[in-house]
C-alpha positions in Angstrom: -82.4 176.2 -57.2 -84.9 178.7 -58.9 -82.8 181.6 -57.5 -79.6 180.3 -58.9 -81.1 179.7 -62.4 -82.7 183.2 -62.3 -79.4 184.9 -61.2 -76.9 183.0 -63.1 -78.4 181.3 -66.2 -81.3 183.4 -67.3 -79.4 186.2 -69.2 -79.5 184.1 -72.4 -75.8 183.6 -72.4 -75.8 179.9 -73.9 -72.0 179.8 -73.7 -72.0 180.6 -70.1 -74.6 178.1 -69.5 -72.8 175.4 -71.3 -69.9 176.0 -69.0 -72.1 175.3 -65.8 -72.6 172.0 -64.2 -75.0 171.5 -61.3 -74.4 168.6 -59.1 -77.0 167.6 -56.8 -77.6 164.9 -54.1 -81.4 165.1 -53.3 -81.8 164.4 -49.6 -84.6 161.8 -48.8 -86.5 161.7 -45.7 -86.3 158.2 -44.6 -85.9 155.7 -41.8 -83.1 153.9 -43.5 -80.3 156.6 -42.7 -78.5 153.8 -40.7 -77.2 152.8 -43.9 -75.4 156.1 -44.9 -76.3 159.4 -46.6 -75.9 158.2 -50.1 -77.6 155.0 -50.1 -80.2 154.8 -53.2 -83.8 154.2 -51.7 -85.6 152.2 -52.4 -83.6 150.3 -55.1 -85.6 149.8 -58.3 -83.0 148.6 -60.8 -83.4 145.2 -62.3 -81.2 143.7 -65.1 -79.3 147.1 -65.2 -82.4 149.3 -65.7 -83.3 152.0 -63.4 -87.0 152.3 -62.9 -87.6 155.8 -61.7 -85.5 155.7 -58.5 -86.0 157.9 -55.5 -88.1 160.9 -54.6 -91.3 161.0 -56.4 -93.8 163.8 -55.2 -96.1 163.2 -52.3 -99.4 164.9 -51.6 -97.5 167.1 -49.2 -94.8 168.5 -51.4 -96.1 168.0 -55.0 -96.1 171.7 -55.6 -92.6 172.1 -54.3 -91.5 169.0 -56.4 -93.0 170.5 -59.6 -91.0 173.9 -58.9 -87.9 172.0 -58.2 -88.4 170.2 -61.6 -89.2 173.3 -63.5 -86.0 174.9 -62.0 -83.8 172.0 -63.3 -85.4 172.0 -66.8 -85.0 175.9 -66.9 -81.3 175.2 -66.1 -81.1 172.7 -68.8 -82.9 175.2 -71.3 -80.0 177.6 -70.6 -77.4 175.1 -71.5 -76.4 173.9 -68.0 -75.7 170.4 -67.2 -77.3 168.6 -64.3 -75.8 165.6 -62.5 -77.9 163.8 -59.8 -76.1 161.7 -57.1 -78.0 158.7 -55.3 -81.5 159.6 -56.0 -83.2 160.5 -59.3 -86.0 163.1 -59.6 -89.5 162.0 -60.8 -90.1 164.0 -64.0 -86.6 164.9 -64.8 -83.9 163.2 -66.8 -80.3 164.4 -65.9 -77.2 164.7 -68.0 -75.6 162.1 -65.7 -76.8 160.0 -62.9 -74.5 158.6 -60.0 -75.7 155.4 -58.4 -74.3 154.9 -55.1 -75.1 151.9 -52.8 -78.3 150.2 -53.1 -80.0 147.9 -50.6 -79.5 144.9 -53.0 -75.9 145.6 -53.4 -75.4 146.2 -49.7 -77.1 142.6 -48.8 -75.0 140.9 -51.6 -71.6 142.5 -50.2 -72.1 141.1 -46.8 -73.4 137.6 -47.8 -70.4 137.3 -50.0 -68.1 138.1 -47.3 -69.7 135.7 -45.0 -69.5 132.8 -47.8 -65.7 133.6 -48.3 -64.7 133.9 -44.6 -66.7 130.9 -43.3 -65.6 128.8 -46.3 -69.2 127.8 -46.9 -68.5 126.4 -50.2 -66.5 123.7 -48.3 -69.3 123.0 -45.8 -71.5 120.0 -46.0 -75.1 119.2 -44.8 -73.5 117.2 -42.1 -71.5 120.2 -40.8 -73.4 122.9 -41.9 -72.9 126.7 -40.8 -75.1 128.4 -38.5 -76.3 131.9 -39.7 -78.9 134.5 -38.7 -79.8 137.5 -41.0 -80.7 140.5 -38.8 -82.9 142.6 -41.1 -83.9 146.0 -39.7 -87.2 147.1 -41.0 -89.6 150.2 -40.5 -92.6 148.1 -39.8 -93.0 144.6 -38.6 -95.8 142.3 -37.3 -95.2 140.8 -33.9 -96.8 137.7 -35.1 -94.3 137.2 -37.8 -91.5 137.0 -35.4 -92.5 133.8 -33.6 -90.0 130.9 -34.0 -91.2 127.8 -35.9 -88.7 125.7 -34.2 -89.7 122.4 -32.9 -93.0 122.3 -34.9 -94.1 119.5 -37.2 -93.3 120.2 -40.8 -97.0 120.7 -41.6 -97.2 123.3 -38.8 -94.2 125.1 -40.1 -95.5 125.3 -43.5 -99.0 126.5 -42.2 -97.1 129.3 -40.1 -95.0 130.3 -43.0 -98.2 130.7 -45.1 -100.0 132.5 -42.4 -97.0 134.9 -42.0 -97.0 135.7 -45.7 -100.7 136.5 -45.7 -100.6 138.7 -42.7 -97.5 140.3 -43.6 -98.8 141.4 -46.9 -101.1 143.7 -45.0 -98.9 144.7 -42.0 -95.5 145.3 -43.6 -94.4 147.5 -46.3 -90.8 148.2 -46.6 -89.0 148.2 -50.0 -85.7 148.9 -48.7 -85.8 145.8 -46.4 -87.2 143.7 -49.1 -84.6 144.6 -51.5 -81.6 144.2 -49.0 -82.7 140.7 -48.3 -82.9 139.8 -51.8 -79.5 140.7 -52.0 -78.5 138.5 -49.2 -80.7 135.7 -50.5 -79.1 135.8 -54.1 -75.9 134.6 -52.3 -77.0 132.5 -49.3 -80.2 131.1 -50.7 -78.5 128.1 -52.6 -76.8 127.0 -49.3 -80.0 127.1 -47.2 -81.6 124.9 -49.9 -78.8 122.3 -49.9 -78.3 122.2 -46.2 -75.0 123.8 -46.0 -76.5 126.7 -44.0 -79.3 126.9 -41.5 -80.7 129.3 -39.1 -80.6 128.5 -35.4 -83.9 130.5 -35.0 -85.5 128.5 -37.9 -86.6 131.8 -39.3 -85.2 130.5 -42.6 -84.9 126.9 -43.9 -84.7 124.9 -47.1 -88.1 125.8 -48.3 -87.5 129.6 -47.8 -87.3 131.9 -50.8 -86.5 135.8 -51.2 -90.3 136.5 -50.4 -89.7 135.2 -46.9 -87.8 138.3 -45.9 -90.5 139.2 -43.3 -89.5 136.2 -41.2 -86.2 137.9 -40.4 -87.3 141.6 -40.4 -87.7 143.3 -37.1 -88.0 146.8 -35.9 -84.6 148.3 -35.0 -84.9 152.0 -34.1 -83.4 151.3 -30.8 -80.3 149.2 -29.7 -82.5 147.3 -27.2 -84.8 146.2 -30.0 -81.7 144.5 -31.8 -80.5 143.1 -28.4 -84.0 141.6 -27.7 -84.3 140.2 -31.2 -80.8 138.6 -31.2 -81.3 137.0 -27.7 -84.7 135.5 -28.8 -83.1 134.1 -31.9 -80.2 132.4 -30.2 -82.2 131.0 -27.3 -82.2 127.3 -27.5 -84.3 125.2 -25.0 -83.1 122.0 -23.4 -85.8 119.2 -23.8 -84.4 117.5 -20.6 -84.4 120.2 -18.1 -86.4 122.9 -20.0 -83.7 125.5 -19.6 -82.5 127.7 -22.3 -79.1 128.5 -23.5 -77.5 130.3 -26.2 -76.9 128.5 -29.6 -73.8 128.1 -31.6 -73.6 130.8 -34.3 -71.1 131.1 -37.1 -72.2 134.3 -38.8 -74.5 137.2 -38.4 -75.5 139.4 -41.3 -76.2 142.5 -39.3 -76.9 144.7 -42.4 -75.6 148.0 -41.0 -73.2 149.3 -38.2 -76.0 150.4 -35.9 -77.5 146.8 -35.7 -73.9 145.3 -35.6 -73.0 147.5 -32.6 -76.0 146.2 -30.6 -75.3 142.6 -31.8 -71.7 142.7 -30.6 -72.8 144.0 -27.2 -75.5 141.3 -26.8 -72.9 138.5 -27.9 -70.8 139.9 -25.2 -73.5 139.7 -22.6 -74.4 136.1 -23.6 -70.6 135.3 -22.9 -69.6 134.3 -26.4 -65.8 134.1 -26.5 -63.0 135.2 -28.8 -63.3 137.4 -32.1 -62.9 136.9 -35.8 -59.2 137.2 -35.0 -59.4 133.4 -33.8 -60.8 132.4 -37.3 -58.0 134.4 -38.9 -55.2 134.4 -36.4 -52.8 136.8 -38.2 -55.3 139.5 -37.9 -54.7 141.1 -34.6 -54.1 144.6 -33.3 -50.3 143.9 -33.1 -50.4 142.6 -36.7 -52.1 145.7 -37.9 -49.8 148.1 -36.1 -46.9 146.0 -37.7 -48.4 146.4 -41.2 -48.8 150.1 -40.7 -45.2 150.5 -39.8 -44.3 148.5 -42.7 -42.8 145.4 -40.8 -45.0 142.8 -42.5 -48.3 142.1 -44.4 -51.5 140.6 -43.1 -52.3 137.1 -44.3 -55.7 135.3 -43.9 -55.7 131.6 -43.0 -58.2 129.0 -44.1 -61.3 129.1 -41.8 -61.0 126.1 -39.5 -63.9 124.1 -38.7 -65.3 124.9 -35.1 -66.6 122.3 -32.8 -70.1 122.7 -33.8 -71.9 121.2 -30.8 -75.0 121.0 -32.9 -75.7 117.3 -32.9 -77.3 115.3 -30.3 -75.3 114.2 -27.3 -75.5 110.6 -28.4 -73.8 111.3 -31.8 -70.1 110.6 -32.5 -68.1 113.8 -32.4 -66.8 115.1 -35.6 -63.1 115.9 -36.5 -63.5 119.8 -36.5 -61.1 120.1 -39.4 -62.7 117.3 -41.7 -64.8 118.8 -44.3 -66.1 115.3 -45.3 -68.7 113.2 -43.8 -67.7 111.1 -40.9 -68.3 107.5 -41.7 -69.2 106.8 -38.2 -71.9 109.3 -38.1 -75.4 108.1 -37.5 -77.4 107.6 -40.8 -79.5 110.7 -41.7 -83.0 110.6 -42.5 -84.4 112.2 -45.7 -85.2 115.5 -44.2 -81.7 115.8 -42.7 -80.2 114.9 -46.1 -82.2 117.7 -47.7 -81.1 120.3 -45.3 -84.5 120.2 -43.4 -84.9 121.4 -39.8 -84.7 118.0 -38.1 -81.0 118.0 -38.3 -81.0 121.2 -36.1 -83.9 120.7 -33.8 -83.3 123.4 -30.8 -85.3 121.2 -28.6 -82.5 118.5 -28.6 -79.9 118.4 -25.8 -76.8 120.3 -27.2 -73.5 121.4 -26.0 -73.1 124.6 -28.0 -69.7 126.0 -29.2 -69.6 129.6 -27.8 -67.1 130.9 -30.1 -67.4 134.4 -31.5 -69.2 134.6 -34.9 -68.4 136.5 -38.0 -70.4 139.7 -37.8 -70.9 142.1 -40.9 -72.3 145.5 -41.2 -72.3 148.5 -43.4 -71.8 152.2 -43.1 -68.2 152.6 -41.6 -69.4 154.1 -38.6 -66.3 155.9 -37.2 -66.9 154.5 -33.6 -67.3 151.0 -35.1 -63.7 151.0 -36.6 -62.0 149.8 -33.3 -64.6 146.9 -33.3 -63.1 146.1 -36.7 -59.6 146.4 -35.3 -60.2 144.1 -32.4 -62.1 141.6 -34.4 -65.6 141.7 -32.7 -66.9 142.9 -36.2 -65.4 141.1 -39.2 -66.3 143.8 -41.9 -68.1 146.8 -42.8 -68.8 148.4 -46.1 -68.9 151.8 -47.8 -68.8 153.4 -51.3 -65.5 154.3 -53.0 -66.1 157.9 -52.4 -62.7 159.2 -53.7 -62.9 157.0 -56.7 -66.5 158.0 -57.6 -65.7 161.7 -56.9 -62.8 161.5 -59.4 -64.9 160.0 -62.0 -67.6 162.7 -61.5 -64.9 165.4 -62.1 -63.7 163.7 -65.1 -67.2 163.4 -66.5 -67.8 167.0 -65.6 -64.8 167.8 -68.2 -66.5 165.9 -70.8 -69.8 167.6 -70.3 -68.6 171.1 -70.5 -66.2 170.4 -73.4 -68.8 168.7 -75.4 -67.2 165.3 -75.3 -69.5 162.2 -75.2 -69.6 161.2 -71.5 -70.7 157.7 -72.2 -67.3 157.0 -73.8 -65.8 156.9 -70.4 -64.9 153.3 -69.1 -66.7 154.1 -65.9 -70.0 155.1 -67.5 -72.8 152.9 -68.7 -76.2 153.6 -70.2 -79.1 152.7 -68.4 -82.7 154.0 -68.2 -83.5 156.8 -65.7 -87.2 157.7 -65.6 -87.6 156.0 -68.9 -84.8 157.5 -70.8 -81.4 156.1 -71.5 -79.1 158.0 -69.4 -75.2 157.9 -68.7 -74.9 156.3 -65.4 -71.9 156.1 -63.1 -72.0 153.1 -60.6 -70.1 153.6 -57.3 -67.8 150.6 -56.3 -68.6 149.1 -52.9 -65.6 148.6 -50.5 -65.6 145.8 -47.9 -63.5 147.0 -45.1 -62.0 144.4 -42.7 -58.9 144.5 -40.4 -56.7 143.1 -43.3 -57.4 146.2 -45.5 -58.2 148.8 -43.0 -54.8 150.7 -43.7 -55.2 150.7 -47.5 -58.9 151.5 -47.6 -59.4 153.8 -44.8 -56.3 155.2 -43.2 -54.0 155.8 -46.2 -56.9 157.7 -48.2 -57.5 159.9 -45.2 -61.1 158.6 -44.3 -60.1 157.9 -40.6 -56.9 158.4 -38.7 -55.1 155.9 -36.6 -56.6 157.4 -33.5 -60.1 156.8 -34.9 -59.1 153.2 -35.4 -58.1 153.0 -31.9 -54.5 152.5 -32.9 
């Protein structure tokens, strides 16, 4: 950067500098690259204000950082414009900042998809949805991962408190914490009113967004994801002491690396079907028909599965009835409030082994066929073409002296304490229904990449 400034901008020609724009996407050394190259890490935007995102100096590279900032300031002094993508630079305010995906937005996107596709708004505490949040984390204490299922309420509360106290020392992962905050901002209300529960009991009606460590686990290897999921879905039968997989409606896998391992483990555990069973019109033949212009894809209302979550002695429920069955046994207060008693894994159960909704993020090319065959419901990505067009148009405004803040895609937020024009990239949820429109037509992937 210093060489560029010295050779192109140091001649004192302000007119030349004014027609120069430097666009940078600072690379960040991070364990979170499973989410993609452009994710902002960690996310520090609250109420629309950016509080010094990104790449502040460390003891190892502070000198290089200062030289970098000095070069950028020299470029600005020479009249050039500087645009930063994804990460801001501590000590420097750009002419334009482009915020790509953030951990919170990634979590919200997947949780919203789950709510919509599983029709959770229509669920009841008597017919709740079983959901697990698989939160990959850089560092986790093994003691935080023990299931609290089957313990008394007081024991559960004590373990949650012990977990929080120990985790405050052993776990530090801003990215995972922010990602879970996004998930919880959508799903938290359903856990609280009992319409959603965790088969592993890692989350319950008393959980808050501060309990992210309860679902965090190390996920540097596929085997770690596989082991974690098996542990979460293992339900013991109190009569014969055997263990069997639990029914599961949805899994927030956070990124496509985790979802890949989740899908393999679900297959190993003999879960049957795919998301195409929940939305019958989504199939390989249907997608091919859409691509060749034969017909459009339509999603059907999500049917109620045979949950198999209640005791063998209870009256079976009508799987398509979203109301409470009047013949059901009277629920105690804990069950009415969505407590753990309704879903005690120690009870004898006959789980429904239907394939769950699995979400991810990153649009890994090798995962696109999993979207097509319905093993993964959705993945997510930034609207790269759209944000690139916006950056190009903003560059025209910069070099012609037009106020870039007047663009409809630009808003003013604080970057390093200074109000700065900010472009926020749109996140796209990609599923089989919109794969052609969002991925194949724009040229991100080919039909061959999608296994078509």
